C-alpha positions in Angstrom: -22.2 -24.6 -65.4 -22.4 -20.5 -65.8 -19.6 -18.2 -65.0 -21.1 -17.6 -61.9 -20.6 -21.2 -60.9 -24.1 -22.6 -60.9 -26.3 -24.1 -63.3 -29.3 -22.1 -63.1 -31.7 -24.9 -63.9 -30.7 -26.8 -61.0 -32.2 -26.0 -57.6 -29.8 -24.0 -55.2 -29.2 -24.7 -51.7 -32.1 -23.3 -49.3 -29.7 -22.4 -46.4 -26.2 -21.6 -45.3 -25.6 -22.6 -41.7 -23.3 -20.1 -40.5 -21.9 -21.0 -37.0 -18.8 -20.4 -34.7 -16.8 -23.4 -34.0 -16.6 -24.3 -30.3 -13.0 -25.6 -29.4 -13.0 -28.7 -27.1 -12.9 -28.2 -23.6 -9.4 -30.4 -22.9 -11.4 -32.4 -20.3 -10.7 -36.0 -20.7 -13.3 -38.0 -22.4 -14.7 -34.6 -23.5 -16.8 -35.1 -26.9 -17.3 -32.7 -29.9 -19.2 -29.4 -28.6 -20.1 -29.0 -32.4 -22.1 -32.1 -32.3 -25.3 -30.4 -31.4 -24.8 -28.2 -34.4 -24.7 -30.7 -36.6 -27.6 -32.3 -35.3 -29.6 -29.2 -35.7 -28.4 -29.0 -39.4 -29.8 -32.7 -40.1 -33.2 -31.8 -38.4 -33.8 -28.6 -40.3 -32.5 -30.2 -43.8 -35.4 -32.8 -42.9 -37.7 -30.4 -41.8 -37.1 -28.2 -45.0 -37.7 -31.1 -47.3 -41.3 -31.8 -46.1 -41.8 -28.0 -46.5 -40.7 -28.0 -50.2 -40.3 -30.0 -53.4 -36.8 -30.2 -53.6 -36.0 -33.4 -55.5 -33.9 -36.3 -54.2 -30.3 -36.1 -54.0 -29.9 -32.2 -54.2 -28.7 -30.4 -51.3 -31.3 -28.8 -48.8 -28.7 -26.5 -47.3 -24.5 -26.2 -46.5 -22.9 -26.4 -43.3 -18.9 -26.5 -43.0 -18.2 -29.6 -41.1 -14.3 -29.7 -41.7 -12.8 -26.1 -41.2 -10.2 -27.1 -43.2 -8.1 -23.9 -43.7 -6.9 -23.9 -47.1 -7.3 -22.6 -50.9 -9.8 -25.4 -51.5 -11.6 -24.8 -48.0 -12.0 -21.1 -49.0 -12.9 -21.5 -52.6 -15.9 -23.9 -51.7 -17.3 -21.2 -48.9 -17.0 -19.0 -51.4 -19.0 -20.8 -53.9 -21.7 -21.8 -51.3 -22.3 -18.2 -50.1 -22.1 -17.1 -53.9 -25.2 -19.6 -54.2 -27.3 -20.2 -51.4 -30.8 -18.7 -50.8 -31.0 -17.6 -47.3 -28.2 -17.1 -44.6 -28.9 -18.8 -41.2 -26.6 -17.4 -38.7 -26.4 -18.7 -34.9 -26.3 -16.3 -32.9 -24.0 -17.0 -29.4 -21.3 -14.8 -28.3 -18.5 -16.5 -29.7 -20.5 -16.0 -33.1 -20.0 -12.3 -33.5 -16.0 -12.4 -32.0 -15.4 -14.9 -35.0 -13.6 -13.0 -38.0 -14.4 -16.1 -40.5 -18.5 -15.8 -39.1 -17.8 -11.9 -39.9 -16.5 -13.1 -43.3 -19.2 -15.3 -44.0 -21.9 -12.5 -43.2 -20.2 -10.1 -45.5 -19.6 -12.2 -48.4 -23.6 -12.9 -48.4 -25.1 -9.1 -48.1 -22.4 -8.2 -50.9 -25.6 -10.1 -52.8 -28.6 -7.6 -53.9 -32.1 -8.7 -52.6 -35.6 -8.2 -54.4 -39.0 -8.6 -53.1 -40.3 -11.7 -55.4 -43.8 -9.4 -55.6 -44.7 -5.7 -55.2 -47.0 -6.8 -51.9 -44.2 -8.2 -50.4 -41.7 -5.8 -48.3 -38.8 -8.2 -47.5 -34.8 -6.9 -48.1 -33.1 -9.2 -46.2 -32.2 -13.0 -46.6 -30.9 -13.7 -43.4 -32.9 -16.0 -40.8 -30.9 -15.5 -37.8 -31.1 -18.1 -35.1 -30.6 -17.7 -31.0 -28.1 -20.1 -30.6 -27.8 -19.0 -26.8 -29.7 -16.1 -24.9 -28.3 -12.6 -26.2 -30.2 -10.2 -24.0 -27.3 -9.4 -21.8 -24.9 -8.4 -25.1 -24.8 -6.0 -27.2 -25.1 -7.0 -30.9 -23.0 -5.8 -34.0 -24.8 -2.9 -35.9 -25.5 -5.3 -38.6 -27.0 -7.4 -36.2 -29.0 -4.8 -34.5 -30.4 -3.2 -37.9 -32.1 -6.6 -38.6 -35.9 -6.6 -38.4 -36.6 -10.0 -36.8 -39.2 -11.4 -34.2 -38.1 -14.5 -32.6 -41.5 -14.5 -30.3 -43.0 -16.7 -33.2 -40.6 -19.4 -31.9 -42.1 -19.9 -28.8 -41.2 -18.6 -25.2 -38.8 -21.1 -24.0 -36.6 -20.3 -27.1 -36.5 -16.9 -27.1 -35.7 -17.2 -23.2 -33.3 -20.0 -23.3 -32.1 -20.5 -26.6 -32.1 -23.3 -29.2 -29.0 -25.0 -27.6 -30.1 -25.4 -24.6 -33.7 -26.6 -26.1 -31.7 -29.7 -27.5 -29.5 -30.7 -24.6 -32.7 -30.9 -21.8 -35.3 -33.6 -22.6 -37.7 -31.1 -20.8 -37.8 -29.2 -23.5 -37.8 -31.7 -26.3 -41.6 -30.1 -27.4 -40.3 -26.7 -27.3 -37.4 -27.7 -29.6 -39.5 -29.2 -32.1 -41.8 -26.5 -32.5 -38.6 -24.1 -32.6 -37.2 -26.2 -35.5 -40.3 -26.5 -37.5 -41.0 -22.9 -37.4 -37.4 -21.8 -38.0 -37.5 -24.4 -41.2 -40.9 -22.6 -42.4 -39.2 -19.6 -41.7 -36.5 -20.4 -44.2 -38.9 -21.4 -46.7 -41.0 -18.5 -46.4 -38.0 -15.6 -47.0 -36.9 -17.9 -49.7 -39.5 -17.6 -51.6 -40.3 -13.9 -51.1 -37.0 -12.5 -51.9 -34.9 -12.8 -55.1 -31.3 -13.5 -54.4 -29.1 -13.5 -57.6 -26.2 -15.8 -57.5 -23.5 -13.6 -56.8 -20.0 -13.3 -57.6 -17.3 -16.0 -56.1 -15.0 -13.5 -53.8 -11.6 -14.2 -52.2 -12.6 -15.5 -49.1 -9.5 -15.3 -47.0 -9.2 -11.4 -48.1 -12.9 -10.7 -46.7 -13.4 -7.7 -44.0 -15.4 -9.1 -41.0 -19.0 -7.9 -41.1 -18.5 -7.2 -37.0 -17.1 -4.6 -35.0 -15.6 -8.0 -33.7 -13.8 -6.0 -30.9 -16.1 -3.7 -29.1 -14.8 -0.5 -27.9 -15.8 -1.6 -24.1 -13.8 -4.5 -24.5 -10.8 -3.3 -25.9 -7.6 -1.5 -23.4 -5.1 0.5 -25.0 -1.9 0.4 -23.0 0.3 3.1 -23.4 4.0 3.3 -22.0 5.5 6.6 -21.1 9.5 6.0 -20.6 12.9 5.7 -22.6 14.6 3.5 -24.6 17.9 2.4 -23.7 19.7 5.0 -26.5 18.0 8.0 -24.7 18.6 7.4 -21.2 20.2 9.9 -18.9 23.7 8.9 -17.5 22.5 8.2 -13.8 20.2 5.5 -14.7 21.0 1.4 -14.7 20.4 0.1 -18.7 19.5 -3.0 -17.5 15.8 -2.5 -16.8 15.2 -0.9 -20.8 15.0 -2.3 -24.0 15.5 -1.4 -27.5 11.7 -0.1 -27.7 10.2 2.1 -25.0 8.1 -0.9 -24.8 10.4 -3.3 -23.5 10.8 -1.4 -20.1 11.1 -3.7 -17.4 10.8 -2.2 -14.2 10.8 -5.1 -11.7 13.4 -6.9 -13.4 14.3 -9.8 -12.6 10.8 -10.7 -11.3 8.6 -11.0 -14.5 8.5 -9.8 -17.9 8.5 -6.4 -19.7 5.6 -4.6 -17.6 3.6 -3.9 -20.7 3.5 -7.6 -21.8 2.4 -8.6 -18.1 0.0 -5.9 -18.5 -1.4 -7.6 -21.3 -1.9 -10.8 -19.7 -3.5 -9.4 -16.9 -5.9 -7.4 -19.4 -7.0 -10.9 -21.1 -8.0 -12.5 -17.9 -10.4 -9.4 -17.3 -11.9 -10.2 -20.4 -10.0 -7.4 -22.5 -8.4 -7.5 -25.7 -5.5 -4.9 -24.9 -3.2 -3.4 -27.3 0.1 -1.9 -26.2 1.4 1.7 -27.4 3.9 4.0 -26.8 2.5 7.4 -25.0 4.3 9.7 -27.1 1.9 8.4 -30.3 -1.3 8.1 -27.5 -1.1 11.9 -25.7 -2.5 14.3 -28.5 -5.2 12.1 -29.4 -6.2 11.4 -25.5 -5.6 15.4 -24.9 -8.2 15.9 -27.9 -11.1 14.0 -26.2 -11.1 11.3 -28.8 -11.3 8.1 -26.5 -11.0 5.2 -28.9 -11.4 2.9 -25.8 -10.5 2.8 -21.9 -7.0 2.7 -21.5 -4.0 2.5 -19.0 -0.7 4.6 -18.8 2.6 3.0 -17.4 4.3 5.8 -16.6 8.1 5.5 -15.8 8.6 8.5 -13.2 12.3 8.6 -14.3 10.8 10.2 -17.8 9.4 13.4 -15.6 12.9 14.6 -15.7 12.3 14.9 -19.4 11.1 18.7 -19.5 9.3 17.7 -22.9 7.7 14.7 -21.7 7.2 16.1 -18.3 5.1 18.8 -20.1 3.0 16.0 -22.1 2.1 14.2 -18.5 1.2 17.8 -17.2 -1.3 18.7 -20.5 -2.7 14.7 -20.1 -3.4 15.5 -16.4 -5.2 19.1 -17.1 -7.3 17.4 -20.1 -9.3 15.3 -17.5 -9.0 11.8 -19.4 -10.6 10.0 -17.0 -11.1 7.0 -19.3 -7.3 6.8 -19.0 -5.8 5.1 -15.6 -2.2 5.8 -14.3 0.0 3.1 -12.9 3.6 4.0 -11.6 5.8 1.0 -11.1 8.3 2.2 -8.9 10.7 -0.7 -7.7 11.8 -0.1 -4.3 14.4 -3.1 -5.1 16.1 -1.0 -7.1 18.6 0.6 -5.7 18.4 3.9 -7.8 15.0 4.1 -7.6 15.1 3.9 -3.4 17.9 6.5 -3.1 15.5 9.0 -5.2 12.1 8.1 -4.1 11.4 11.3 -2.2 12.3 13.6 -5.3 10.5 11.4 -8.1 7.4 11.0 -5.8 7.3 14.9 -5.3 7.8 15.5 -9.1 5.1 12.9 -9.7 2.4 14.7 -7.5 3.4 18.2 -9.2 2.5 17.1 -12.6 -0.5 14.9 -11.9 -2.2 17.3 -9.8 -5.6 16.5 -11.4 -5.6 13.1 -11.3 -4.3 12.9 -7.7 -7.3 14.8 -6.6 -9.9 13.1 -8.6 -8.7 9.7 -7.3 -11.6 8.4 -5.6 -11.4 6.3 -2.3 -12.3 3.3 -3.7 -9.0 3.1 -6.0 -6.6 4.9 -3.7 -3.4 3.2 -4.1 -3.7 2.9 -7.9 -2.0 6.1 -8.1 -0.9 6.9 -5.0 2.3 8.5 -4.1 4.4 5.5 -3.0 3.9 3.9 -6.4 3.8 0.4 -6.9 6.7 -1.1 -5.1 6.6 -4.4 -6.1 5.2 -6.8 -9.3 2.6 -8.0 -6.7 1.4 -4.5 -5.9 1.0 -3.4 -9.4 -1.0 -7.1 -10.1 -3.4 -5.9 -7.3 -3.4 -2.6 -8.7 -4.4 -3.0 -12.3 -7.7 -4.7 -12.2 -8.9 -1.8 -10.0 -7.1 0.8 -12.5 -8.9 -1.4 -15.9 -12.2 -1.5 -14.9 -12.2 2.3 -13.5 -11.2 3.4 -16.8 -13.7 1.4 -18.6 -16.4 2.7 -16.2 -15.5 6.1 -17.1 -15.2 5.2 -21.0 -18.6 3.7 -21.0 -20.0 6.7 -19.1 -18.6 9.3 -21.3 -19.5 7.4 -24.8 -23.2 6.3 -23.1 -25.8 7.8 -25.7 -27.8 11.3 -24.4 -31.5 10.5 -23.5 -34.1 10.8 -26.0 -36.3 13.7 -26.1 -38.6 14.0 -23.0 -42.4 12.8 -24.8 -45.1 15.6 -25.3 -47.2 15.7 -21.9 -50.2 14.0 -22.1 -53.6 16.3 -22.1 -54.9 17.6 -18.8 -58.4 17.4 -17.9 -57.6 19.7 -15.1 -56.2 22.5 -18.1 -59.1 21.9 -20.1 -61.7 22.9 -16.8 -59.0 25.9 -16.4 -59.2 27.4 -19.7 -61.2 30.6 -20.6 -64.3 30.8 -22.7 -64.5 28.5 -26.0 -61.3 26.7 -25.0 -63.1 23.4 -25.0 -65.7 21.5 -26.3 -67.6 21.8 -29.2 -70.8 22.6 -28.0 -69.6 25.7 -27.0 -69.4 25.2 -23.4 -66.8 27.3 -21.4 -67.7 30.2 -21.0 -67.6 29.7 -17.2 -65.5 27.4 -16.0 -68.0 25.2 -13.7 -70.6 25.2 -16.5 -72.2 22.9 -17.5 -70.1 20.2 -15.5 -69.8 21.7 -12.1 -66.5 23.0 -10.2 -62.9 21.3 -11.4 -63.1 17.7 -10.1 -59.3 17.3 -9.2 -59.6 21.0 -7.6 -59.2 20.4 -3.6 -61.0 23.4 -2.9 -64.1 22.4 -4.8 -64.0 18.6 -3.3 -67.9 18.0 -2.7 -67.1 15.7 0.0 -65.3 18.3 1.7 -67.9 20.9 1.4 -70.9 18.8 2.9 -68.5 18.2 6.1 -68.1 21.9 6.8 -70.6 23.6 9.1 -73.7 25.2 7.5 -72.9 28.7 8.4 -69.5 28.7 6.6 -71.1 27.0 3.4 -74.1 29.6 3.3 -71.7 32.5 3.7 -69.6 30.7 0.9 -72.8 29.9 -1.5 -73.6 34.0 -1.4 -70.4 34.8 -2.6 -70.1 32.3 -5.3 -71.9 32.8 -8.7 -75.4 31.6 -9.0 -74.3 28.8 -11.9 -72.3 27.5 -9.0 -74.8 27.6 -6.6 -77.0 25.9 -8.8 -74.9 22.8 -9.8 -74.0 22.5 -6.0 -77.3 22.6 -4.8 -79.1 20.0 -7.4 -76.2 17.4 -6.7 -77.2 17.6 -3.1 -81.2 16.9 -4.3 -80.5 14.1 -6.5 -78.4 12.0 -3.7 -80.7 9.7 -2.0 -81.9 10.3 1.3 -79.5 7.3 2.6 -76.5 9.3 1.2 -77.7 12.6 2.8 -78.0 11.2 6.2 -75.0 9.4 6.3 -73.1 12.7 5.3 -74.9 14.7 8.1 -74.2 12.1 10.4 -70.4 12.3 9.7 -70.7 15.9 10.1 -71.8 15.4 13.5 -69.1 12.5 14.4 -71.1 10.2 15.2 -74.2 11.9 17.3 -77.0 10.1 19.0 -80.2 9.8 16.5 -81.8 12.7 18.2 -79.0 15.1 16.4 -79.0 12.9 13.3 -82.8 13.9 13.0 -81.8 17.7 13.8 -79.2 18.0 11.2 -81.4 16.4 8.8 -84.4 18.3 9.3 -82.1 21.9 9.3 -80.5 20.6 6.1 -83.9 20.5 4.6 -84.8 23.8 5.8 -81.6 24.9 4.8 -82.3 23.4 0.9 -86.0 24.9 1.2 -84.8 28.0 1.5 -82.1 28.3 -0.9 -84.4 26.3 -3.3 -86.6 30.0 -3.4 -83.4 30.9 -5.5 -83.2 28.4 -8.4 -82.8 29.6 -12.0 -84.8 26.6 -12.9 -87.2 24.7 -10.6 -89.9 22.8 -12.0 -93.2 22.1 -9.0 -92.0 19.2 -6.9 -93.3 17.4 -3.5 -90.0 16.8 -1.3 -87.0 16.8 -3.9 -86.7 13.0 -3.7 -87.8 12.4 -7.3 -83.9 12.6 -8.9 -85.9 13.1 -12.5 -88.3 15.5 -11.2 -87.1 19.5 -12.3 -84.1 18.3 -14.2 -83.1 20.4 -17.3 -81.6 18.9 -20.1 -77.6 19.2 -20.5 -77.3 22.6 -22.3 -81.3 23.2 -22.2 -83.0 26.6 -22.0 -83.3 26.5 -18.1 -80.3 28.5 -17.4 
């Protein structure tokens, strides 16, 4: 054995399977939920054996099946993480909330990774697996930065995840394909990288590579009140404790209000923490939003000028990501007697918070307070979600810079001399292609629908080049097209008017043809190739 704990002449395990242990459901007769992970591990080992020259008796991979806490367990994990060639994490919502899984990721990524050859650009020994679909979840930074394409494992794998492919017989073929390609990817990464054996690290002391609790899942519950040693003389100390966070406004019902709020917040999916408002307020006022928050405000504390000024400054800071809840027990005789006094004091201190209250959250910070524990239970979910929405809106990434505008043909036609084209065209925007095709004022169909007098008058005002292009369009059109166009002009007139229109159009065209800058002799203008000047030619 070397000082790093492995004989370099022996074959090292190809992969370390990292997964989050799923607890049993508790239902009677429920099986082991981790059975499916063990089945995947066995299938992967068999597939890797088929693709490599691993000798008999040598472990192909490693999977922690025991999860026995203790020193020996930690040492075994440290050894395997220091020697495996590829790290295979099973992505799931539970995985990225597991501290041991984050520690395993951290331990493996402490080892350097080198491309096996100069032609290979691979710099990671991690091959992730979609155990469950993750499209609705935000991955931690270390996972989102990992470049990996899951599409090669099949469309059903990317949509359903490997667990569903295993469980449902309908996806049996898709599962076998995914396992085969996953094994091939593990072998490929192992062969394209050089990851030296690392040092055994003290596993229990390692940090997690994940931000286990995303900011929007946290909830910072702060309490503004007294402890028993600083109460005013006319306040009953039975509702308070040795710490400010022991405040128990609905006594004897429930528990201290901060603990009760923690239980309710956990039911909403938050990971709450409890703090004293005095320690939080300056950070909130300065706009340092670490997470959405709740302020549990004891109106009795507003009697204190210092605390009242802190709340007033908080109110002016417009910290919308912190919702305010004001428990006010009307079964408490002292609260009932001073209800009007303290309600007015609260309204004066939280003016901006009162004005900004949206109709859908009326009652959360209403002037009557939360008169019972049931009122508090109803109000907390709305207040917590309101704070969460405000926090997400505040911390949402700024939109990216708008893309550069796409080239516009219209702008190209409108540019001045020499502004477009390598052939020198551009001295006049109608040369040699005619009017701007995007300009409604030069719509050829629209021009043909206008009466002849208006068209003749415009032709005399237009530049010779414009008339030339327009007339050449009319000449090149097939007779049938001219007939249809002219008949439209007469709005479905009888045949005699159609003939008259055709004759008039031909007479007008003959008269105008005498002024053409380029016109070869021809009979009746029906031959589209007769008299055409080459593009950019001399007949201009």
